[in-house]
Structure formats: C-alpha cells, structure tokens
N, C-alpha and C positions, 0 to 999 in steps of 0.2 A: 214447938220445933223450926229451927231452919235454916233454907239450900244451901250449903257450900256458897262462899261468897266468891270465885271460882266460876262458877254456874252459872252459863244464861245462855239463851237464844241468839246462834251468828247470823242471824238475820237484824235483828236486832242494829249490828257493825253495818249489812249490810245497804239499811232502809237509812241511815247516815251516811254511811260515805256516797249514797245518790242521792241524796236533799244534797250537800252541803254541795255535789256539785254544781246539780243545776238549785244553788242559791237561795236555796231554803234555812235558814237558819236562824237563829235567832233572833240574831240581830234584823234579817229583810224580810220577816214577818212577824203578826199577832200570838204570843204566848198561845194560847188558848186554839187557834187553829192550828201550831205547830205539833202541840198537846194531841188535837180530834186525831191531825190526819197524822200522822205517829198511829194510835190505836188502829183509822180504819186500815190502813197497809199491815199492818199488822197480824187484826182476826182476817186478808185477806192467804197469810201465807202460815204453810202448815209449821208446827216451831221442829225446831235442829237447832239440839241444845252439844252446849259443848261446855269440856270445862276448861281448855287451852285451844289456843288460836291460832298455833304451829300444828296440829290437828290440822283441824282442815283444810291446812295449806300445803299439809307432805300429802295425805288418804282420802281427798278431795278427789277424781278426774275431773279435767278439764270442761265434759262436756258438760257435767253437772253444775259447775259453782255457774258458767253460759247461762245455764236453763233459771238458775237463781235471780240469776241478777238480769233474767229477763223477767219472767216473774214478779222481782220486787219492783222493775221499770210500769207493766201494767200496773202491778196495784196500783202506786203512785201516783199515774193518770189519774187512772179509774174511781179511788181517790179525793183527786181535788180535784175533779168534774163534778163529784155528790158533792162537796163542801163548798163551791164553787157556786153552783146552783143553790143550792139551802142560802147562801149566804145572798144570790139574789132576792129568792122568792123575799123573803123579809125585810130587802130592801125595798120592795112593792109591795108589803103590808101596811 
C-alpha cells in the first residue's frame, strides 16, 4: 500500500526553505551531510501531514506558523552542532 502522492509532512517544506535561506543546499554541502542534517532535523519535529499547501496557508494561525518556524530553526541549529562535533571527532581520530 502506498500513501497518496499528495500527502506529505509540512515540516519538510519549512526545513528545505530554511536551509535554502541559510545557503545549505546540494550545491554548498556534501550530499551525505545534507541528508544526515535533514533526517536529524525532521526527527526533532512533530509530523504535520497535509495534502494541500493552501490548507496550511489558509487555516494555520500566524502564531502557530511562527512557532513552527522557530522550532525548525532550533532543530537545524542543534543538528548542525551535532554533525560538526561528529565531523571534528572524526578528524582528530
């Protein structure tokens, strides 16, 4: 069984958008680093499944949207610290 193609986690879009504004993309990082970063970030956030983007734009209160963006920012920063510490440990060994 497969979920409908339109069903997705809204946080994925928020994470991708935030990473782009931070210039953390496939063009600026290693593919494995970006994949690890996305997994770490999304695992820190609650899933928010939607079918249509317009539903979130129309029904999501501004305060909740702001909180979601703050949660994404915090998750990205802590994940970057984790990956940087991991990479630094690997360089010293």
